[in-house]
N, C-alpha and C positions, 0 to 999 in steps of 0.2 A: 637532620644531620645527614650529610652526604657520605658516600662510601669512604673517602679518605679520612674524614673527621671521625667516623665510626671506628676505623682501623687504628687511628692514632689515639683514641680515647684511653686514658690511664696507662699509656705506654711510656717506658723510660727511654727507649732507644729504638730507632729503625736503621738498619744497615742494608741499603741506603734508601732515603725517601725518594730520591730521583728515580731509582730503579723500580720502586713500588709504583710510582705514578705511571711509568712506562708500562709496567705489567698490567695495570688496570686499563690502560688505553688499548692494549694489544690482545688481551685475553679475556673473554667473557666470564669464564669460570676458572680462575687460577686455583692452585692447590696449596694447602698448608698442612703442617703436622706439628704435633707435640709428642715427645716421647716421655712416658711416665715409668719410672723405676718402681715396681711394686715392692714396697718395703715397710708397710705398716698402714696406719690410719691416714685417710684423706683429710687434710686440714685446709684452712682457708688460704694458705699459701698456694696449694695446688689449685684451688678453685679460682684463683686469680687468672691462671692461664686458661682454665676452662671458660671463664667469662670472655676472654679474648677470642677463643675459638667460636663462641656464640656470636660475637661481633663479626667475625670473619664470615661465618655462615650467612648472616644477614646481608653482608656485603657481596654475596655471590660466590664465595670460595667453596671448593670441595675439601672436606676435612678428613684427615687420617689421624687416628690416635694409635700410637705405638705403645703397646703394653710390653715393656722391655724386660721380660723375664730373664733372658740370658745376661743382660747388663746387671740386673740385681744380683744374680748368682756370682758374677765376677767381682762385684763390689761387696761381697761377703754379707749379703742380706738373707741368707738361708739356702736350703737345698733347692734344686729346680722344682721339685714337687711342692715344697712349701711356698715358693715364690709364685707358682702358677695359681694356687688357691687364692692368694692375695690379689693377683692380677684379675681374676674373675670378679672378685669383690669390688675392685677399683672400677671395672667396667660398669657394674650395676650403679655405682655411685655417680659416674659421669653421665649416664643416661638420665638418672633421676634429677641431676642438676640442670638438665635442659638440652643436652646434645641429642639430636634426633637419631634414633637407632637406625632408621631406614636411610638417612642421608649421611651418616658418619661411618667411615670405614675403620673398623677396629682390627688391628693386626697384632699378633703375638710375635715377639722377636724370634722365638724358636721355630716359627713357621717357615722362616727363610734364612736365618742367620747361620745355619749349619750347612747350607748348600755350597757347592763348589764355586760358583761364580762369586758369591758374596765373600767367601774366605779368600779367594784369590785377590780380590780387590782390597781387602783388609791388608793382606801381605804386601801388596804393591805400595799402599800408603805408608806402611811401616818403614819402607826403604827411603822415603823422602821426609820422614818426621824424626827429629832428634829426640833423644831420651829426655833432655831438659824441657823441650817444648811439650811433650806428652805429660810430663810431671806437672808443669805449670798449669796446663789446661784443666787438671783435676783438682787444683788447690781448693776450689770452693765446693766441690761436690763429693770428693772421695773420703773414705774413712781411713783413719790411721795413716795419713799421708807423710808422717815423719819416717815411716818405714814401709813404703808401698810395695804391694805384690806386683809381679809382672802382669797379672791379669788386669790390674788397674791402669797399667800403661796401654793395654790393648783397648780398654773401654772407650777413650775419646776417638780412637781410630775407627772403631765400630760405629760410633755415633755419626761420624762424618759419612761413612759408607751407607748408613741407614738413609740419610738424606738423598743420596744418589740412587739407591736401589728402590726406594719408595716412589721416586720420580716426582718429588714435590718442588714447588717454586719457592716456598717460604718455610723456614724453620722458626718455630715459636718456642720461647722458653723464658724462664726467669733470667735476670741479669747475671746470675751466677753461672749460667751456661755460656756466657759470651766467649770465653777463651776457647771452648770446644767448637763453637760455631765458627769462630775466626780460623781455626785450624782447618775446618771443612771448606770455608770460602777460598783459602789460599791453596789447599792441597788437591781439591777435587778436579779443577781444570787440567792439571797435569796428567790425570787419568782419563781425560776425555769427557768429563761430566761438567755441567754448568755449575757456577758458583751460586749458592742459594742466597736469597734475601733473608734477613734475620730480624725478627721482632722480639724485643726483650721487655718483659714486665718487671716492675720493682720487686724488691724483697720486703715482705711485710714485717713489721715489728711484732714481737711477742706482746701479749696483753700486759706484761709488767714493764714494757718500755725497753726491754733488752732484746738481744737476738733470740729469735724463735728457736726453742729447743724442746725435744721430747722429754729429756731428763728433768726439765723445769716445769713441764706440763703448762706452758704459758701460751697455749694456742687453743683455738676452737676447732674441733674435728666434726665431720659431718654426722657422726652418730651421737653427738652430745645431746642429752635430753634438755627440756626446758629448765629443769632444776639445775642441771650442770651449767647452762648458760647464765642463769641468775647468779649462781655462786661465783663463776669466773668473772662476770662483768662487775660484780660488786667490788672485787679486789683489783680491777683493772686500773692501770696508770692513766689518769685523765685530769691534768691540772686545769683549773678554770681559765678560760680564755686562750689556752694554748692550742693552736691548730697544728703546727708542725710537730713531728715526732710524737704524735698522740695516737696510740693504737685504736682507740674507740672511734676517732674521726676517720682513721683509715678504713674501718669497717664500712662506714657510710660512703666514703669516696669510691672504694673499689668493689663493694659487694651490694650495698643496699640501694644507693641512689641510681645505679645503672638499671636496676630492676623495677623501681617504683618511681612514678612521676612526681608524687608528692609524699612527704613524710609528715605524719601527725604525731606530735609529742603531747601525750595526755597529762595534764596538770590540773590540780584543784584550782578553783576560782581565786582562792586567796593567794596563789602563786602566779596569777596571771591568766589562768585558763589554758585551754589547748593552744598549742603553737603549731602552725603549718609552714613547712618549708618546701618550696618547689625547686628541687635540685640542690646539688652539693654546694654550689657557689653561694646560694642564699643561706644555707646552713652554716657555712664557714663564717660569713659576716655576722650572723646572729650569735654564734658561739664566741667569736673573737671579741665581740662587744659585751660579752658576759650577760647577754639577755636570756641565755639558757644555762641552767645550772648543770654541772657535770653529772649529778645523779639523774636528772631528767634525760640527759644525753644517753647515759648508760641504760636507763629503762627503755628508751626508744630503740637502742641497738639490740637489746635483749628481745624485744617484741618482734622486730623485723627479721633478725637472724633466725629466730624460732620459726617464723613463717617460711623462710627459705629452706630450712633444714627439715621441717616436718614432712615435706614431700619425700626427701631422701630417706629419712628414718622409716617411712612406711613401706619401702621396697627392698631394704637391705637386711 
């Protein structure tokens, strides 16, 4: 897999691919970042962007992880002190998931977001951003957006200025970050900064096939035990032969298959014996043809997800 293929793997959108190709041709070690708002447990939705950072590191990118404690405070996720504790926990999780602590720059928002230069650039961008645009950019990520606080209008402006002040070439995030990233692409050149490239990953389904939600507890978090995984996977939505909109298949596509060259499904001889799939495409064909039972798929997902997460559990 060449650099471009690796970068494009499991990505929903690149803005723009032509700019990315030019960047790879002109810069040996481009830079990329993801900002994580410390607000609770790290789940597999977060890990999807961590996986993309790992791909980018393999492709020669220098990676910055922003632990956005000030953003979390503005988005009503706790006091600054509470948020900082969660940020430290998040950092430990990301390192355990594979980000090289020596090769990854971890930055707290509060380290630079209260400085004069940063605040002045935020204020400059507020002058060219309409209230309607700021509100729309927060639709997918803000809390209580039917009656937003002024702080939540400043949030996307700050995120755009983060890209500029961190000096990165590429902003990475879930597709729910798209409107904020587009605000940055359009607004930053007017302040004398370059427009960032943007790489957007999909939004994962919850295990019940619905939108992932902490209130429904329909997600896998990195501190789930093996018993937790078995319990959650047993109830997971997984219709026989259905590949699309199947949360268990998504675990294989986005988390398991990128980390393991082959997947072994352990089955008794009376049910066909062990089945080996070399890559996600092969698994997709086998499951679509109903040659693999949903329970066997779930058992395989439990096994491999536990292998991924046991490393994280041991250090957090």
